[in-house]
N, CA, C and O atoms as a CHARMM CRD file, in Angstrom:
* protein
*
  360
    1    1 MET  N     35.23200  41.53100   8.32600 PROA 1      0.00000
    2    1 MET  CA    35.60700  42.42500   9.16400 PROA 1      0.00000
    3    1 MET  C     36.43700  43.48400   8.57100 PROA 1      0.00000
    4    1 MET  O     37.21300  43.18400   7.66300 PROA 1      0.00000
    5    2 HSD  N     36.33500  44.87700   9.06100 PROA 2      0.00000
    6    2 HSD  CA    36.90600  45.85400   8.35800 PROA 2      0.00000
    7    2 HSD  C     38.08400  46.33600   9.29100 PROA 2      0.00000
    8    2 HSD  O     37.98500  47.12700  10.22900 PROA 2      0.00000
    9    3 TYR  N     39.12400  45.74800   8.87800 PROA 3      0.00000
   10    3 TYR  CA    40.46300  45.85500   9.86000 PROA 3      0.00000
   11    3 TYR  C     40.91200  47.39600   9.87400 PROA 3      0.00000
   12    3 TYR  O     41.26900  47.93500  10.92200 PROA 3      0.00000
   13    4 LYS  N     40.87600  48.00200   8.77000 PROA 4      0.00000
   14    4 LYS  CA    41.29600  49.48200   8.78400 PROA 4      0.00000
   15    4 LYS  C     40.44300  50.35800   9.64200 PROA 4      0.00000
   16    4 LYS  O     40.94500  51.21700  10.36700 PROA 4      0.00000
   17    5 LEU  N     39.18700  50.15200   9.56700 PROA 5      0.00000
   18    5 LEU  CA    38.12200  50.87800  10.58800 PROA 5      0.00000
   19    5 LEU  C     38.62600  50.53200  12.06800 PROA 5      0.00000
   20    5 LEU  O     38.82800  51.33100  12.98300 PROA 5      0.00000
   21    6 MET  N     38.76700  49.24800  12.07300 PROA 6      0.00000
   22    6 MET  CA    38.97500  48.75400  13.58300 PROA 6      0.00000
   23    6 MET  C     40.41400  49.41200  14.17800 PROA 6      0.00000
   24    6 MET  O     40.51800  49.79700  15.34300 PROA 6      0.00000
   25    7 MET  N     41.45000  49.47400  13.23500 PROA 7      0.00000
   26    7 MET  CA    42.56700  49.99500  13.78500 PROA 7      0.00000
   27    7 MET  C     42.53800  51.54900  13.88900 PROA 7      0.00000
   28    7 MET  O     43.20200  52.16000  14.72600 PROA 7      0.00000
   29    8 THR  N     41.72300  52.14200  12.97900 PROA 8      0.00000
   30    8 THR  CA    41.45300  53.60300  13.07400 PROA 8      0.00000
   31    8 THR  C     40.82000  53.94000  14.39300 PROA 8      0.00000
   32    8 THR  O     41.21900  54.92200  15.01800 PROA 8      0.00000
   33    9 VAL  N     39.83700  53.16400  14.85800 PROA 9      0.00000
   34    9 VAL  CA    39.07200  53.26300  16.03800 PROA 9      0.00000
   35    9 VAL  C     40.12100  52.94300  17.27500 PROA 9      0.00000
   36    9 VAL  O     40.19800  53.69600  18.24600 PROA 9      0.00000
   37   10 PHE  N     40.77400  51.96400  17.16400 PROA 10     0.00000
   38   10 PHE  CA    41.71500  51.52800  18.23500 PROA 10     0.00000
   39   10 PHE  C     42.92400  52.72900  18.38300 PROA 10     0.00000
   40   10 PHE  O     43.32100  53.05100  19.50300 PROA 10     0.00000
   41   11 THR  N     43.37000  53.24300  17.37000 PROA 11     0.00000
   42   11 THR  CA    44.37500  54.10300  17.46500 PROA 11     0.00000
   43   11 THR  C     43.72600  55.57300  18.07700 PROA 11     0.00000
   44   11 THR  O     44.37800  56.26800  18.85700 PROA 11     0.00000
   45   12 SER  N     42.53700  55.89500  17.67600 PROA 12     0.00000
   46   12 SER  CA    42.04100  57.11300  18.12100 PROA 12     0.00000
   47   12 SER  C     41.64400  56.97200  19.74600 PROA 12     0.00000
   48   12 SER  O     41.84300  57.86200  20.57200 PROA 12     0.00000
   49   13 VAL  N     41.08600  55.76600  20.00800 PROA 13     0.00000
   50   13 VAL  CA    40.73300  55.52900  21.55500 PROA 13     0.00000
   51   13 VAL  C     42.07400  55.47200  22.29000 PROA 13     0.00000
   52   13 VAL  O     42.28700  56.21900  23.24600 PROA 13     0.00000
   53   14 PHE  N     42.84100  54.72500  21.91700 PROA 14     0.00000
   54   14 PHE  CA    44.23700  54.45600  22.56000 PROA 14     0.00000
   55   14 PHE  C     44.82600  55.81900  22.88800 PROA 14     0.00000
   56   14 PHE  O     45.11300  56.17300  24.03200 PROA 14     0.00000
   57   15 LEU  N     45.00100  56.64700  21.65600 PROA 15     0.00000
   58   15 LEU  CA    45.79000  57.88800  21.99600 PROA 15     0.00000
   59   15 LEU  C     44.94000  58.68900  23.01200 PROA 15     0.00000
   60   15 LEU  O     45.52000  59.21400  23.96300 PROA 15     0.00000
   61   16 ALA  N     43.46500  58.82600  22.85400 PROA 16     0.00000
   62   16 ALA  CA    42.75400  59.64800  23.64000 PROA 16     0.00000
   63   16 ALA  C     42.70200  59.25000  25.09300 PROA 16     0.00000
   64   16 ALA  O     42.51400  60.12200  25.94100 PROA 16     0.00000
   65   17 GLU  N     42.85300  58.03100  25.41900 PROA 17     0.00000
   66   17 GLU  CA    42.99400  57.50100  26.77300 PROA 17     0.00000
   67   17 GLU  C     44.32100  57.52400  27.43300 PROA 17     0.00000
   68   17 GLU  O     44.43600  57.26300  28.63000 PROA 17     0.00000
   69   18 LEU  N     45.28800  57.81900  26.70300 PROA 18     0.00000
   70   18 LEU  CA    46.61200  58.02200  27.31100 PROA 18     0.00000
   71   18 LEU  C     46.73800  59.34700  28.26100 PROA 18     0.00000
   72   18 LEU  O     46.54300  60.50700  27.89800 PROA 18     0.00000
   73   19 GLY  N     47.08400  58.92800  29.46900 PROA 19     0.00000
   74   19 GLY  CA    47.17800  60.09200  30.36600 PROA 19     0.00000
   75   19 GLY  C     45.86000  60.75700  30.91300 PROA 19     0.00000
   76   19 GLY  O     45.90600  61.76600  31.61700 PROA 19     0.00000
   77   20 ASP  N     44.79800  60.20300  30.59000 PROA 20     0.00000
   78   20 ASP  CA    43.59200  60.92100  31.04000 PROA 20     0.00000
   79   20 ASP  C     43.23000  60.37300  32.52600 PROA 20     0.00000
   80   20 ASP  O     43.90600  59.52900  33.11400 PROA 20     0.00000
   81   21 LYS  N     42.15600  60.93300  32.99700 PROA 21     0.00000
   82   21 LYS  CA    41.84600  60.72100  34.34500 PROA 21     0.00000
   83   21 LYS  C     41.61100  59.17900  34.76600 PROA 21     0.00000
   84   21 LYS  O     41.86500  58.71100  35.87600 PROA 21     0.00000
   85   22 THR  N     41.02800  58.42100  33.56300 PROA 22     0.00000
   86   22 THR  CA    40.74500  56.97600  33.84200 PROA 22     0.00000
   87   22 THR  C     42.11000  56.25400  33.99500 PROA 22     0.00000
   88   22 THR  O     42.16500  55.34300  34.82200 PROA 22     0.00000
   89   23 GLN  N     43.19800  56.56600  33.29300 PROA 23     0.00000
   90   23 GLN  CA    44.51500  55.90200  33.55500 PROA 23     0.00000
   91   23 GLN  C     44.97400  56.39200  34.76900 PROA 23     0.00000
   92   23 GLN  O     45.50100  55.57900  35.52800 PROA 23     0.00000
   93   24 ILE  N     44.88300  57.58300  35.11900 PROA 24     0.00000
   94   24 ILE  CA    45.51800  57.99900  36.28900 PROA 24     0.00000
   95   24 ILE  C     44.91600  57.40300  37.61400 PROA 24     0.00000
   96   24 ILE  O     45.58800  57.20700  38.62600 PROA 24     0.00000
   97   25 ALA  N     43.55300  57.13200  37.49300 PROA 25     0.00000
   98   25 ALA  CA    42.83200  56.46900  38.54500 PROA 25     0.00000
   99   25 ALA  C     43.20900  55.04400  38.75300 PROA 25     0.00000
  100   25 ALA  O     43.27900  54.57500  39.88800 PROA 25     0.00000
  101   26 THR  N     43.47200  54.29200  37.60200 PROA 26     0.00000
  102   26 THR  CA    43.98100  53.04600  37.53100 PROA 26     0.00000
  103   26 THR  C     45.35700  53.03500  38.10900 PROA 26     0.00000
  104   26 THR  O     45.63400  52.23500  39.00400 PROA 26     0.00000
  105   27 LEU  N     46.26000  53.90700  37.63100 PROA 27     0.00000
  106   27 LEU  CA    47.58400  53.98200  38.23100 PROA 27     0.00000
  107   27 LEU  C     47.51100  54.16300  39.75000 PROA 27     0.00000
  108   27 LEU  O     48.32200  53.52300  40.41900 PROA 27     0.00000
  109   28 LEU  N     46.68900  54.91000  40.33400 PROA 28     0.00000
  110   28 LEU  CA    46.45600  55.13300  41.69200 PROA 28     0.00000
  111   28 LEU  C     46.14700  53.94000  42.47100 PROA 28     0.00000
  112   28 LEU  O     46.67600  53.72600  43.56200 PROA 28     0.00000
  113   29 PHE  N     45.30200  53.16200  41.93100 PROA 29     0.00000
  114   29 PHE  CA    44.86700  51.96200  42.51000 PROA 29     0.00000
  115   29 PHE  C     46.05300  50.88500  42.66200 PROA 29     0.00000
  116   29 PHE  O     46.29600  50.23200  43.67700 PROA 29     0.00000
  117   30 ALA  N     46.76000  50.83900  41.39700 PROA 30     0.00000
  118   30 ALA  CA    47.88000  49.98400  41.30600 PROA 30     0.00000
  119   30 ALA  C     49.05200  50.29200  42.32900 PROA 30     0.00000
  120   30 ALA  O     49.81300  49.42800  42.76500 PROA 30     0.00000
  121   31 CYS  N     49.09500  51.63300  42.65000 PROA 31     0.00000
  122   31 CYS  CA    50.22700  51.97400  43.64200 PROA 31     0.00000
  123   31 CYS  C     50.11500  51.36200  45.00400 PROA 31     0.00000
  124   31 CYS  O     51.10400  51.20300  45.71900 PROA 31     0.00000
  125   32 ASP  N     49.00900  51.05000  45.32600 PROA 32     0.00000
  126   32 ASP  CA    48.85800  50.28700  46.63300 PROA 32     0.00000
  127   32 ASP  C     49.34000  48.87900  46.61100 PROA 32     0.00000
  128   32 ASP  O     48.86700  47.98400  45.91000 PROA 32     0.00000
  129   33 ASN  N     50.33400  48.77100  47.45100 PROA 33     0.00000
  130   33 ASN  CA    51.02200  47.27200  47.46300 PROA 33     0.00000
  131   33 ASN  C     50.11600  46.20400  47.95000 PROA 33     0.00000
  132   33 ASN  O     50.39100  45.02300  47.73700 PROA 33     0.00000
  133   34 ASN  N     49.00200  46.57500  48.62100 PROA 34     0.00000
  134   34 ASN  CA    48.02900  45.60100  49.28900 PROA 34     0.00000
  135   34 ASN  C     46.91000  45.21900  48.32700 PROA 34     0.00000
  136   34 ASN  O     45.98800  44.48100  48.67600 PROA 34     0.00000
  137   35 THR  N     47.00900  45.71700  47.16200 PROA 35     0.00000
  138   35 THR  CA    45.84000  45.36700  46.15600 PROA 35     0.00000
  139   35 THR  C     46.36400  44.42800  45.08200 PROA 35     0.00000
  140   35 THR  O     47.52100  44.46900  44.66200 PROA 35     0.00000
  141   36 GLY  N     45.42600  43.57600  44.66700 PROA 36     0.00000
  142   36 GLY  CA    45.62900  42.59400  43.36800 PROA 36     0.00000
  143   36 GLY  C     45.76700  43.25600  42.22200 PROA 36     0.00000
  144   36 GLY  O     44.83300  43.97200  41.86000 PROA 36     0.00000
  145   37 LYS  N     46.82800  43.16400  41.50500 PROA 37     0.00000
  146   37 LYS  CA    47.10400  43.87200  40.17100 PROA 37     0.00000
  147   37 LYS  C     46.11100  43.30900  39.12700 PROA 37     0.00000
  148   37 LYS  O     45.55400  44.04200  38.30900 PROA 37     0.00000
  149   38 LYS  N     45.91800  41.98800  39.19300 PROA 38     0.00000
  150   38 LYS  CA    45.04600  41.29800  38.25800 PROA 38     0.00000
  151   38 LYS  C     43.65400  41.93400  38.38500 PROA 38     0.00000
  152   38 LYS  O     43.04700  42.24600  37.36100 PROA 38     0.00000
  153   39 GLU  N     43.13800  42.13400  39.56900 PROA 39     0.00000
  154   39 GLU  CA    41.81200  42.61100  39.80900 PROA 39     0.00000
  155   39 GLU  C     41.65900  43.97900  39.46000 PROA 39     0.00000
  156   39 GLU  O     40.57500  44.43700  39.09900 PROA 39     0.00000
  157   40 ILE  N     42.73300  44.67200  39.55600 PROA 40     0.00000
  158   40 ILE  CA    42.58000  46.26600  38.91900 PROA 40     0.00000
  159   40 ILE  C     42.61800  46.25200  37.56100 PROA 40     0.00000
  160   40 ILE  O     41.90200  47.04600  36.95100 PROA 40     0.00000
  161   41 PHE  N     43.41700  45.39000  36.89500 PROA 41     0.00000
  162   41 PHE  CA    43.52700  45.35700  35.37800 PROA 41     0.00000
  163   41 PHE  C     42.16200  44.83700  34.80100 PROA 41     0.00000
  164   41 PHE  O     41.72700  45.35000  33.77000 PROA 41     0.00000
  165   42 PHE  N     41.43200  43.77400  35.47700 PROA 42     0.00000
  166   42 PHE  CA    40.35200  43.26600  34.86500 PROA 42     0.00000
  167   42 PHE  C     39.20700  44.35700  35.19800 PROA 42     0.00000
  168   42 PHE  O     38.40800  44.72100  34.33400 PROA 42     0.00000
  169   43 GLY  N     39.19500  44.78700  36.35600 PROA 43     0.00000
  170   43 GLY  CA    38.16900  45.86000  36.66600 PROA 43     0.00000
  171   43 GLY  C     38.06700  46.99800  35.73400 PROA 43     0.00000
  172   43 GLY  O     37.00300  47.40300  35.26500 PROA 43     0.00000
  173   44 ALA  N     39.33600  47.53500  35.47000 PROA 44     0.00000
  174   44 ALA  CA    39.59100  48.65800  34.50800 PROA 44     0.00000
  175   44 ALA  C     39.17600  48.11300  33.10400 PROA 44     0.00000
  176   44 ALA  O     38.50800  48.87200  32.40300 PROA 44     0.00000
  177   45 CYS  N     39.47900  46.95700  32.64700 PROA 45     0.00000
  178   45 CYS  CA    39.06800  46.51600  31.29300 PROA 45     0.00000
  179   45 CYS  C     37.56400  46.43400  31.23300 PROA 45     0.00000
  180   45 CYS  O     36.92900  46.89000  30.28200 PROA 45     0.00000
  181   46 LEU  N     37.04700  45.88300  32.19800 PROA 46     0.00000
  182   46 LEU  CA    35.52000  45.69100  32.17500 PROA 46     0.00000
  183   46 LEU  C     34.72200  47.14600  32.05100 PROA 46     0.00000
  184   46 LEU  O     33.75400  47.36400  31.32200 PROA 46     0.00000
  185   47 ALA  N     35.29500  47.97200  32.84100 PROA 47     0.00000
  186   47 ALA  CA    34.78400  49.36800  32.83500 PROA 47     0.00000
  187   47 ALA  C     34.91900  49.95500  31.52300 PROA 47     0.00000
  188   47 ALA  O     33.94600  50.52900  31.03400 PROA 47     0.00000
  189   48 LEU  N     36.08200  49.87300  30.85600 PROA 48     0.00000
  190   48 LEU  CA    36.30500  50.33700  29.50000 PROA 48     0.00000
  191   48 LEU  C     35.38100  49.68500  28.35200 PROA 48     0.00000
  192   48 LEU  O     34.86000  50.29900  27.42100 PROA 48     0.00000
  193   49 ILE  N     35.29600  48.36600  28.61000 PROA 49     0.00000
  194   49 ILE  CA    34.51400  47.75100  27.52600 PROA 49     0.00000
  195   49 ILE  C     33.02600  48.08600  27.74500 PROA 49     0.00000
  196   49 ILE  O     32.33300  48.25500  26.74300 PROA 49     0.00000
  197   50 LEU  N     32.49400  48.19300  28.93100 PROA 50     0.00000
  198   50 LEU  CA    31.20400  48.63600  29.25500 PROA 50     0.00000
  199   50 LEU  C     30.87600  50.10200  28.64900 PROA 50     0.00000
  200   50 LEU  O     29.90700  50.35500  27.93300 PROA 50     0.00000
  201   51 SER  N     31.81700  50.97300  29.05200 PROA 51     0.00000
  202   51 SER  CA    31.66800  52.35700  28.36500 PROA 51     0.00000
  203   51 SER  C     31.72700  52.54000  26.94500 PROA 51     0.00000
  204   51 SER  O     31.14800  53.44700  26.34600 PROA 51     0.00000
  205   52 SER  N     32.48900  51.59500  26.38700 PROA 52     0.00000
  206   52 SER  CA    32.63900  51.60300  24.97000 PROA 52     0.00000
  207   52 SER  C     31.17200  51.03500  24.43000 PROA 52     0.00000
  208   52 SER  O     30.57700  51.57700  23.49900 PROA 52     0.00000
  209   53 ALA  N     30.70600  49.95200  25.09100 PROA 53     0.00000
  210   53 ALA  CA    29.56500  49.29700  24.57500 PROA 53     0.00000
  211   53 ALA  C     28.40400  50.42600  24.74200 PROA 53     0.00000
  212   53 ALA  O     27.62100  50.53200  23.79800 PROA 53     0.00000
  213   54 ILE  N     28.26000  51.13100  25.67500 PROA 54     0.00000
  214   54 ILE  CA    27.28800  52.23200  25.85700 PROA 54     0.00000
  215   54 ILE  C     27.33300  53.28300  24.68700 PROA 54     0.00000
  216   54 ILE  O     26.32400  53.74900  24.15700 PROA 54     0.00000
  217   55 GLY  N     28.75800  53.62900  24.31600 PROA 55     0.00000
  218   55 GLY  CA    28.92900  54.52500  23.33900 PROA 55     0.00000
  219   55 GLY  C     28.42200  54.03500  21.96500 PROA 55     0.00000
  220   55 GLY  O     27.70500  54.72100  21.23500 PROA 55     0.00000
  221   56 VAL  N     28.83500  52.85000  21.69000 PROA 56     0.00000
  222   56 VAL  CA    28.42500  52.12900  20.39900 PROA 56     0.00000
  223   56 VAL  C     26.85800  52.12700  20.31900 PROA 56     0.00000
  224   56 VAL  O     26.23900  52.48700  19.31800 PROA 56     0.00000
  225   57 PHE  N     26.30500  51.69900  21.43900 PROA 57     0.00000
  226   57 PHE  CA    24.72900  51.50200  21.48100 PROA 57     0.00000
  227   57 PHE  C     24.12600  52.92400  21.30800 PROA 57     0.00000
  228   57 PHE  O     23.27300  53.16000  20.45300 PROA 57     0.00000
  229   58 ALA  N     24.64500  53.92100  22.22000 PROA 58     0.00000
  230   58 ALA  CA    24.05600  55.29300  21.97100 PROA 58     0.00000
  231   58 ALA  C     24.21500  55.90200  20.60100 PROA 58     0.00000
  232   58 ALA  O     23.33400  56.54500  20.03200 PROA 58     0.00000
  233   59 GLY  N     25.50100  55.62400  20.08700 PROA 59     0.00000
  234   59 GLY  CA    25.69800  56.24700  18.70500 PROA 59     0.00000
  235   59 GLY  C     24.71900  55.53600  17.67800 PROA 59     0.00000
  236   59 GLY  O     24.16400  56.19300  16.79700 PROA 59     0.00000
  237   60 SER  N     24.52400  54.15700  17.82600 PROA 60     0.00000
  238   60 SER  CA    23.62100  53.61900  16.99500 PROA 60     0.00000
  239   60 SER  C     22.22100  54.18900  16.87700 PROA 60     0.00000
  240   60 SER  O     21.61200  54.40300  15.82900 PROA 60     0.00000
  241   61 LEU  N     21.75700  54.42800  18.26600 PROA 61     0.00000
  242   61 LEU  CA    20.31800  55.01000  18.46900 PROA 61     0.00000
  243   61 LEU  C     20.15200  56.40100  17.92800 PROA 61     0.00000
  244   61 LEU  O     19.20100  56.77900  17.24300 PROA 61     0.00000
  245   62 ILE  N     21.28100  57.19200  18.34700 PROA 62     0.00000
  246   62 ILE  CA    21.27800  58.66000  17.86700 PROA 62     0.00000
  247   62 ILE  C     21.34000  58.77900  16.31900 PROA 62     0.00000
  248   62 ILE  O     20.68200  59.65600  15.76000 PROA 62     0.00000
  249   63 SER  N     22.06100  57.98000  15.66700 PROA 63     0.00000
  250   63 SER  CA    22.28700  58.06600  14.24100 PROA 63     0.00000
  251   63 SER  C     21.08300  57.70600  13.47400 PROA 63     0.00000
  252   63 SER  O     21.01400  58.02200  12.28600 PROA 63     0.00000
  253   64 GLU  N     20.03600  57.00700  14.11600 PROA 64     0.00000
  254   64 GLU  CA    18.87000  56.73100  13.52600 PROA 64     0.00000
  255   64 GLU  C     17.86800  57.87700  13.29100 PROA 64     0.00000
  256   64 GLU  O     16.97600  57.86400  12.44300 PROA 64     0.00000
  257   65 THR  N     18.16000  58.95700  14.23800 PROA 65     0.00000
  258   65 THR  CA    17.39900  60.16500  14.13000 PROA 65     0.00000
  259   65 THR  C     18.13400  61.46800  13.69500 PROA 65     0.00000
  260   65 THR  O     17.52000  62.43500  13.24500 PROA 65     0.00000
  261   66 ILE  N     19.30300  61.44000  13.83300 PROA 66     0.00000
  262   66 ILE  CA    20.26300  62.45000  13.56800 PROA 66     0.00000
  263   66 ILE  C     21.36700  61.96400  12.48800 PROA 66     0.00000
  264   66 ILE  O     22.03200  60.93800  12.63100 PROA 66     0.00000
  265   67 ASN  N     21.46200  62.79800  11.44700 PROA 67     0.00000
  266   67 ASN  CA    22.46900  62.46400  10.35600 PROA 67     0.00000
  267   67 ASN  C     23.80700  62.55700  11.08800 PROA 67     0.00000
  268   67 ASN  O     24.10100  63.49700  11.82600 PROA 67     0.00000
  269   68 PRO  N     24.64600  61.44500  10.81000 PROA 68     0.00000
  270   68 PRO  CA    25.85500  61.32800  11.39200 PROA 68     0.00000
  271   68 PRO  C     26.88500  62.54800  11.00100 PROA 68     0.00000
  272   68 PRO  O     27.83500  62.84600  11.72500 PROA 68     0.00000
  273   69 LYS  N     26.60400  63.16800   9.85800 PROA 69     0.00000
  274   69 LYS  CA    27.37800  64.38700   9.56400 PROA 69     0.00000
  275   69 LYS  C     27.13200  65.45900  10.58500 PROA 69     0.00000
  276   69 LYS  O     28.06600  66.17700  10.94100 PROA 69     0.00000
  277   70 TYR  N     25.98900  65.59800  11.04800 PROA 70     0.00000
  278   70 TYR  CA    25.52500  66.68100  11.90800 PROA 70     0.00000
  279   70 TYR  C     26.11800  66.29300  13.29200 PROA 70     0.00000
  280   70 TYR  O     26.59800  67.16100  14.02100 PROA 70     0.00000
  281   71 ILE  N     26.07700  64.89600  13.67100 PROA 71     0.00000
  282   71 ILE  CA    26.56800  64.55300  14.83500 PROA 71     0.00000
  283   71 ILE  C     28.17100  64.75300  14.86800 PROA 71     0.00000
  284   71 ILE  O     28.70900  64.89300  15.96700 PROA 71     0.00000
  285   72 SER  N     28.80800  64.76600  13.89900 PROA 72     0.00000
  286   72 SER  CA    30.22800  65.02300  13.80100 PROA 72     0.00000
  287   72 SER  C     30.52600  66.53300  14.03800 PROA 72     0.00000
  288   72 SER  O     31.44500  66.90900  14.76600 PROA 72     0.00000
  289   73 TYR  N     29.71400  67.34600  13.39400 PROA 73     0.00000
  290   73 TYR  CA    29.67000  68.87900  13.68000 PROA 73     0.00000
  291   73 TYR  C     29.52300  69.16100  15.02600 PROA 73     0.00000
  292   73 TYR  O     30.32000  69.90200  15.60100 PROA 73     0.00000
  293   74 ILE  N     28.45800  68.57500  15.66500 PROA 74     0.00000
  294   74 ILE  CA    28.08100  69.01000  16.99600 PROA 74     0.00000
  295   74 ILE  C     29.21100  68.49300  17.88600 PROA 74     0.00000
  296   74 ILE  O     29.62400  69.27300  18.74400 PROA 74     0.00000
  297   75 SER  N     29.76700  67.28000  17.79700 PROA 75     0.00000
  298   75 SER  CA    30.84700  66.80500  18.52300 PROA 75     0.00000
  299   75 SER  C     32.07700  67.74200  18.43200 PROA 75     0.00000
  300   75 SER  O     32.70500  68.11800  19.42200 PROA 75     0.00000
  301   76 GLY  N     32.33900  68.05600  17.26200 PROA 76     0.00000
  302   76 GLY  CA    33.46400  69.00700  17.16300 PROA 76     0.00000
  303   76 GLY  C     33.28300  70.36300  17.88200 PROA 76     0.00000
  304   76 GLY  O     34.22400  70.81100  18.53700 PROA 76     0.00000
  305   77 ILE  N     32.12800  71.03000  17.79100 PROA 77     0.00000
  306   77 ILE  CA    31.77000  72.18800  18.29300 PROA 77     0.00000
  307   77 ILE  C     31.94600  72.04600  19.87700 PROA 77     0.00000
  308   77 ILE  O     32.57200  72.87900  20.53200 PROA 77     0.00000
  309   78 LEU  N     31.35700  70.95000  20.41700 PROA 78     0.00000
  310   78 LEU  CA    31.42100  70.72600  21.81600 PROA 78     0.00000
  311   78 LEU  C     32.76200  70.54800  22.26600 PROA 78     0.00000
  312   78 LEU  O     33.08400  71.03200  23.35100 PROA 78     0.00000
  313   79 PHE  N     33.65900  69.86300  21.51700 PROA 79     0.00000
  314   79 PHE  CA    35.05800  69.75800  21.89300 PROA 79     0.00000
  315   79 PHE  C     35.68900  71.03200  21.92800 PROA 79     0.00000
  316   79 PHE  O     36.42800  71.26600  22.88400 PROA 79     0.00000
  317   80 ILE  N     35.51200  71.96200  20.98400 PROA 80     0.00000
  318   80 ILE  CA    36.03100  73.27600  20.98600 PROA 80     0.00000
  319   80 ILE  C     35.39600  74.09500  22.23600 PROA 80     0.00000
  320   80 ILE  O     36.15300  74.69800  22.99600 PROA 80     0.00000
  321   81 ILE  N     34.23700  74.10400  22.40000 PROA 81     0.00000
  322   81 ILE  CA    33.67800  74.68800  23.57600 PROA 81     0.00000
  323   81 ILE  C     34.32500  74.19600  24.90000 PROA 81     0.00000
  324   81 ILE  O     34.67100  75.04100  25.72600 PROA 81     0.00000
  325   82 ILE  N     34.49500  72.95400  25.12800 PROA 82     0.00000
  326   82 ILE  CA    35.10400  72.40300  26.29000 PROA 82     0.00000
  327   82 ILE  C     36.54000  72.85600  26.29500 PROA 82     0.00000
  328   82 ILE  O     37.00200  73.22100  27.37500 PROA 82     0.00000
  329   83 GLY  N     37.19200  72.87600  25.37700 PROA 83     0.00000
  330   83 GLY  CA    38.73800  73.11000  25.27000 PROA 83     0.00000
  331   83 GLY  C     38.79900  74.65400  25.71300 PROA 83     0.00000
  332   83 GLY  O     39.61700  74.99400  26.56800 PROA 83     0.00000
  333   84 CYS  N     37.96200  75.55000  25.14700 PROA 84     0.00000
  334   84 CYS  CA    37.90300  77.00700  25.43600 PROA 84     0.00000
  335   84 CYS  C     37.72500  77.06100  26.81400 PROA 84     0.00000
  336   84 CYS  O     38.55600  77.68300  27.47500 PROA 84     0.00000
  337   85 PHE  N     36.60000  76.41000  27.47200 PROA 85     0.00000
  338   85 PHE  CA    36.23300  76.43200  28.87400 PROA 85     0.00000
  339   85 PHE  C     37.61900  76.07100  29.81600 PROA 85     0.00000
  340   85 PHE  O     37.97500  76.74600  30.78100 PROA 85     0.00000
  341   86 VAL  N     38.22800  75.00100  29.37100 PROA 86     0.00000
  342   86 VAL  CA    39.39400  74.51700  30.22100 PROA 86     0.00000
  343   86 VAL  C     40.32700  75.55700  30.22400 PROA 86     0.00000
  344   86 VAL  O     40.81500  75.91100  31.29800 PROA 86     0.00000
  345   87 LEU  N     40.67100  76.14300  29.08500 PROA 87     0.00000
  346   87 LEU  CA    41.63100  77.12100  28.93500 PROA 87     0.00000
  347   87 LEU  C     41.43300  78.48800  29.70900 PROA 87     0.00000
  348   87 LEU  O     42.30600  79.12100  30.30300 PROA 87     0.00000
  349   88 TYR  N     40.20200  78.77800  29.58400 PROA 88     0.00000
  350   88 TYR  CA    39.61800  79.91200  30.36500 PROA 88     0.00000
  351   88 TYR  C     39.90700  79.80300  31.82600 PROA 88     0.00000
  352   88 TYR  O     40.46600  80.69400  32.46500 PROA 88     0.00000
  353   89 ARG  N     39.46700  78.57600  32.36400 PROA 89     0.00000
  354   89 ARG  CA    39.57800  78.19600  33.84400 PROA 89     0.00000
  355   89 ARG  C     40.96000  78.07400  34.37400 PROA 89     0.00000
  356   89 ARG  O     41.22400  78.27800  35.55900 PROA 89     0.00000
  357   90 ALA  N     41.88800  77.71800  33.42500 PROA 90     0.00000
  358   90 ALA  CA    43.31600  77.58800  33.73300 PROA 90     0.00000
  359   90 ALA  C     43.89600  78.85800  34.05600 PROA 90     0.00000
  360   90 ALA  O     45.09100  78.93700  34.34100 PROA 90     0.00000
């Protein structure tokens, strides 16, 4: 197992998820005193696991036809475009 790669992915995803709408939605569910906190926690965990599995599966399929270097460039450009759009709309 490549622990350095695993920790890099963990750190990137963990920092990207802090304060995003997924965490805020989970926080709002947990604010209700009539809801089970374990159910909220496990529901959120399952959702993140499934979305990560879809990302890994899709990335594997896409990388079979497109060079990962180009995927990295395209992703960077899309992030910049989305960032500019968000700044423009604000």
